[in-house]
C-alpha positions as CSV (number, residue, x, y, z in Angstrom):
1,M,-0.9,18.5,13.6
2,K,-0.6,15.0,13.1
3,V,2.4,12.9,11.5
4,I,1.7,9.2,10.4
5,S,4.1,7.3,9.5
6,D,3.8,3.7,7.3
7,A,3.4,1.4,9.9
8,Q,0.4,3.7,11.4
9,V,-1.1,3.6,8.1
10,R,-0.9,-0.2,7.9
11,A,-2.3,-0.6,11.2
12,A,-5.2,1.5,11.0
13,L,-6.5,1.7,7.3
14,R,-8.5,-1.4,6.5
15,P,-9.4,-2.4,2.7
16,G,-13.4,-2.1,3.1
17,A,-13.1,1.8,4.5
18,A,-10.3,2.5,1.8
19,V,-12.5,1.1,-1.0
20,R,-15.7,3.1,0.2
21,V,-13.7,6.4,0.3
22,C,-12.1,5.9,-3.3
23,R,-15.6,4.7,-4.5
24,D,-16.9,8.1,-3.2
25,A,-14.1,10.0,-4.9
26,L,-14.3,8.5,-8.1
27,V,-17.8,9.5,-8.4
28,Q,-17.1,12.9,-7.3
29,A,-14.3,13.1,-9.9
30,H,-16.8,12.3,-12.4
31,R,-19.3,14.6,-11.6
32,G,-16.6,17.6,-11.0
33,T,-17.2,17.7,-7.3
34,L,-13.5,16.5,-6.5
35,K,-10.8,18.5,-8.4
36,A,-8.3,16.2,-9.4
37,P,-6.1,17.5,-12.0
38,P,-3.2,15.3,-13.7
39,R,0.2,15.0,-11.8
40,T,2.9,17.6,-12.8
41,G,6.6,16.8,-12.4
42,I,9.2,19.6,-11.8
43,D,12.5,19.0,-12.6
44,V,14.4,20.1,-9.3
45,G,18.1,18.9,-10.7
46,S,18.9,15.8,-8.8
47,T,15.7,14.6,-9.2
48,E,12.2,15.0,-10.4
49,L,9.4,15.8,-8.3
50,V,5.9,14.8,-9.1
51,F,2.7,16.5,-7.4
52,T,-0.7,15.6,-7.5
53,A,-3.5,17.6,-5.9
54,G,-7.0,17.5,-5.3
55,G,-9.8,18.9,-3.4
56,T,-13.5,18.6,-2.8
57,E,-16.7,21.2,-2.4
58,A,-16.6,20.5,1.2
59,G,-13.2,22.2,1.7
60,T,-10.3,19.3,2.2
61,V,-7.7,20.2,0.0
62,G,-4.2,18.8,-0.2
63,F,-1.4,17.4,-2.2
64,G,1.0,14.6,-2.6
65,C,4.6,14.5,-3.8
66,Y,7.4,12.1,-4.6
67,G,10.6,11.9,-5.9
68,L,11.9,10.0,-9.1
69,W,15.2,9.2,-7.2
70,P,17.4,6.4,-8.7
71,G,18.1,3.5,-6.9
72,P,15.6,3.0,-3.7
73,E,12.0,1.6,-4.8
74,H,10.2,2.9,-2.1
75,A,11.6,6.6,-1.6
76,D,9.3,8.4,0.8
77,Q,6.1,10.4,-0.4
78,L,4.4,13.0,1.3
79,V,0.6,13.8,1.6
80,A,-0.3,17.3,3.1
81,V,-4.3,18.0,4.1
82,W,-5.7,21.2,4.7
83,G,-9.0,21.2,6.5
84,P,-11.6,24.1,5.2
85,D,-10.6,26.3,7.8
86,G,-7.0,26.5,6.2
87,K,-5.4,24.8,9.1
88,V,-3.0,21.8,8.2
89,R,-4.8,18.6,9.5
90,G,-1.7,16.5,9.1
91,V,1.0,15.1,7.1
92,V,1.6,11.2,5.8
93,V,5.0,10.1,5.1
94,G,6.1,7.0,3.6
95,H,5.0,4.8,0.7
96,A,2.3,2.6,2.5
97,L,-0.7,5.4,1.4
98,G,0.1,5.5,-2.0
99,A,0.2,2.0,-2.5
100,L,-2.9,1.2,-0.8
101,R,-4.7,3.9,-2.2
102,T,-3.7,2.7,-5.7
103,G,-5.1,-0.9,-4.3
104,A,-8.4,0.5,-3.1
105,I,-9.2,2.1,-6.2
106,G,-8.6,-1.1,-8.3
107,G,-10.9,-2.6,-5.2
108,A,-13.6,-0.3,-6.5
109,S,-13.2,-1.3,-9.8
110,V,-13.6,-5.0,-9.0
111,D,-17.1,-4.3,-7.0
112,A,-18.1,-2.1,-9.9
113,L,-17.3,-4.5,-12.8
114,A,-16.5,-8.1,-11.6
115,R,-19.4,-10.6,-11.6
116,P,-21.1,-10.6,-8.2
117,D,-20.3,-14.2,-8.1
118,A,-16.5,-13.8,-8.8
119,S,-14.6,-16.4,-6.6
120,V,-11.4,-17.1,-8.1
121,C,-9.1,-14.5,-8.8
122,A,-5.4,-14.3,-10.6
123,V,-2.3,-12.1,-9.0
124,I,0.2,-12.0,-11.9
125,G,3.0,-10.2,-9.8
126,S,4.0,-10.5,-6.0
127,G,5.2,-6.9,-5.5
128,T,3.8,-4.1,-3.3
129,Q,1.3,-3.3,-6.1
130,S,0.0,-6.7,-6.2
131,W,-0.7,-7.2,-2.5
132,A,-2.4,-3.8,-2.2
133,Q,-4.6,-4.9,-5.1
134,L,-5.7,-8.2,-3.4
135,W,-5.9,-6.6,-0.2
136,A,-8.8,-4.5,-1.5
137,A,-10.2,-7.0,-3.9
138,S,-10.5,-9.5,-1.3
139,A,-12.7,-6.7,0.8
140,V,-15.4,-6.5,-2.1
141,R,-15.4,-10.3,-3.5
142,G,-15.6,-13.6,-1.5
143,F,-12.7,-15.4,-3.4
144,T,-12.5,-19.2,-3.0
145,E,-9.2,-19.4,-4.6
146,V,-6.5,-17.2,-5.1
147,R,-3.7,-18.1,-7.8
148,V,-0.3,-16.1,-7.7
149,S,2.2,-16.2,-10.4
150,S,5.4,-14.2,-10.9
151,P,8.7,-15.3,-12.4
152,T,10.6,-15.8,-8.9
153,P,9.3,-18.6,-7.2
154,A,10.5,-17.6,-3.8
155,N,8.5,-14.2,-3.9
156,R,5.1,-16.0,-5.6
157,T,5.6,-18.7,-2.7
158,R,6.0,-15.8,0.0
159,F,3.3,-14.0,-1.2
160,A,0.9,-16.7,-1.2
161,A,2.0,-17.6,2.5
162,R,1.2,-14.2,3.5
163,A,-2.4,-14.1,1.6
164,R,-3.3,-17.1,3.7
165,E,-1.8,-15.6,6.8
166,V,-3.0,-12.1,6.7
167,L,-6.2,-12.1,4.5
168,G,-7.3,-15.7,5.5
169,L,-7.5,-16.7,1.6
170,N,-7.1,-20.1,0.0
171,A,-3.8,-19.3,-2.2
172,V,-1.6,-21.0,-3.9
173,A,1.6,-20.1,-5.9
174,M,1.9,-21.3,-9.5
175,A,4.8,-20.9,-12.0
176,D,2.8,-20.9,-15.2
177,S,1.0,-17.7,-15.5
178,V,-1.3,-18.9,-18.3
179,E,-2.3,-21.7,-16.3
180,A,-3.3,-19.1,-13.3
181,V,-5.3,-16.9,-15.4
182,R,-7.2,-19.9,-17.2
183,G,-11.0,-19.6,-15.8
184,A,-10.2,-17.0,-13.3
185,D,-13.1,-14.6,-12.7
186,V,-11.0,-11.6,-11.8
187,V,-7.5,-11.2,-12.8
188,L,-4.8,-8.6,-11.0
189,V,-1.8,-7.6,-13.0
190,A,0.8,-5.5,-11.3
191,T,4.2,-5.8,-12.9
192,K,7.2,-3.6,-13.8
193,S,7.0,-5.4,-17.5
194,T,7.0,-3.2,-20.5
195,R,5.9,-6.5,-22.5
196,P,2.7,-8.2,-22.5
197,V,3.1,-10.6,-19.7
198,L,0.2,-12.8,-21.0
199,P,-1.4,-13.3,-24.3
200,A,-5.1,-11.9,-24.9
201,T,-6.3,-15.6,-25.4
202,A,-5.5,-16.6,-21.6
203,F,-8.2,-14.4,-20.5
204,S,-11.7,-16.3,-20.0
205,P,-14.9,-14.7,-21.2
206,G,-16.4,-12.6,-18.4
207,C,-13.4,-12.1,-16.5
208,H,-12.6,-8.6,-15.0
209,V,-9.1,-7.7,-15.3
210,N,-7.1,-5.1,-13.6
211,T,-3.9,-3.5,-15.2
212,I,-1.6,-1.6,-12.8
213,G,1.8,-1.7,-14.5
214,P,2.9,0.0,-17.9
215,K,0.2,1.2,-20.2
216,L,1.6,2.5,-23.1
217,R,1.7,1.7,-26.8
218,G,5.1,-0.4,-27.5
219,A,5.6,-0.5,-23.2
220,S,2.7,-2.5,-21.7
221,E,2.1,-5.3,-19.3
222,L,-0.9,-6.3,-21.2
223,P,-1.6,-6.8,-25.1
224,A,-3.5,-4.3,-26.8
225,E,-5.8,-6.8,-28.3
226,L,-7.2,-7.3,-24.6
227,A,-8.8,-4.0,-25.0
228,S,-10.2,-4.6,-28.4
229,V,-12.1,-7.6,-27.2
230,S,-13.2,-6.1,-24.0
231,A,-16.6,-5.1,-23.5
232,I,-15.7,-2.1,-21.0
233,V,-12.4,-0.6,-20.9
234,C,-12.2,2.2,-18.0
235,S,-9.9,4.2,-16.0
236,D,-9.9,6.2,-12.7
237,S,-8.7,9.3,-14.3
238,P,-9.1,9.3,-18.2
239,A,-7.7,12.8,-18.1
240,Q,-4.7,11.4,-16.8
241,A,-4.5,8.6,-19.4
242,A,-4.6,11.5,-21.9
243,A,-1.9,13.2,-20.4
244,Y,0.7,10.6,-20.6
245,G,3.6,11.5,-22.7
246,N,3.4,8.6,-25.0
247,P,0.1,7.2,-26.8
248,F,-1.7,5.0,-24.4
249,F,-1.7,1.1,-24.9
250,T,-5.0,1.2,-26.6
251,G,-6.8,3.7,-28.7
252,R,-10.0,2.8,-27.4
253,R,-11.9,5.8,-25.5
254,L,-11.6,5.1,-21.7
255,S,-15.0,5.2,-19.8
256,H,-14.5,6.9,-16.1
257,L,-14.9,4.4,-13.7
258,G,-16.8,6.6,-11.3
259,G,-19.6,7.3,-13.9
260,I,-19.9,3.6,-14.0
261,I,-20.2,3.5,-10.4
262,A,-22.8,6.3,-10.2
263,G,-24.7,4.7,-12.8
264,D,-24.2,7.5,-15.3
265,L,-22.3,5.1,-17.9
266,P,-22.7,1.7,-18.9
267,G,-21.6,-1.2,-16.7
268,R,-21.3,-5.0,-16.5
269,I,-24.5,-6.3,-18.3
270,S,-23.9,-10.2,-19.3
271,E,-22.0,-12.6,-17.5
272,G,-19.9,-13.0,-20.5
273,Q,-18.6,-9.8,-21.0
274,T,-14.7,-9.4,-20.3
275,T,-14.2,-5.9,-18.5
276,L,-10.6,-4.2,-17.9
277,F,-9.7,-1.2,-15.6
278,C,-6.4,0.7,-16.4
279,S,-5.3,2.1,-13.4
280,T,-3.9,5.6,-13.7
281,G,-3.9,7.1,-10.2
282,L,-6.7,9.3,-9.5
283,A,-5.3,12.4,-7.8
284,G,-6.8,13.6,-4.7
285,T,-7.7,10.1,-3.5
286,D,-4.6,10.2,-1.4
287,V,-5.7,13.3,0.3
288,L,-9.0,11.7,1.3
289,L,-7.8,8.9,2.7
290,A,-5.5,10.6,4.6
291,D,-7.9,12.9,5.8
292,L,-10.1,9.8,6.9
293,L,-6.9,8.9,9.0
294,F,-6.8,12.3,10.8
295,T,-10.3,13.0,11.5
296,D,-12.2,9.5,11.7
297,P,-9.5,7.0,12.6
298,E,-12.4,4.3,13.9
299,V,-14.1,4.5,10.8
300,A,-10.4,3.9,8.8
301,A,-10.4,0.8,10.9
302,A,-14.0,-0.5,10.3
């Protein structure tokens, strides 16, 4: 049995491979060949343990688990994978896999819904999730300009420098988030804000938007008006969105991203359409990414 750490995940997993795995998983979830029920929380006294589980018809199954401890931002998560023979293939410990799989799902949405010629990307937020989103999105679109905006000058400057050095992107830090979004083809919003960080009027017609932060009515990083004017509003797991304890930030019915990728549901049909992806975290994608690392590390690095 293999045990993989955060450092090994970051070294081995490349964005193109991660997006491919998540794209396939989304289609399987839409068609019912990936079983991925909504996450479950269990009160264990000192914290709540949250479990996600998933399994494919081919026999790969597993679960992820993380706790809601106060204090540390990145408490360890665990992902365990079994093969069709019932033997444990391995365990991933840490938090890198969870962040990168969320980024890869976001990358799959950009690939499916952003205009093919999208070249300007705005990143609102400069934390772990913002990085994972850009990491994956840059593998599916050739961005010629990346604008990074977040409240703390040092953080956005550091993020832009990292994007230049690690991803080879033309990234600049901007203080004004509205200006950063103006004219952008792809907007990646990944904050912890419970209030809209941008007005609906900031987004240009034809852009694609990913929202990663809070998405509940009364606690959302984006205004509900944006969903109202978007031609497509979709999620990686509409069932998970429906399972939230509070009403989702938009009353619109969410399309399944996997159905759009498969061609079973309508996707973008014109350059002027605004599209919105609401990330909820499709259970099972972390299991399949972990399995890729266990069974085919050369593909993971491709």
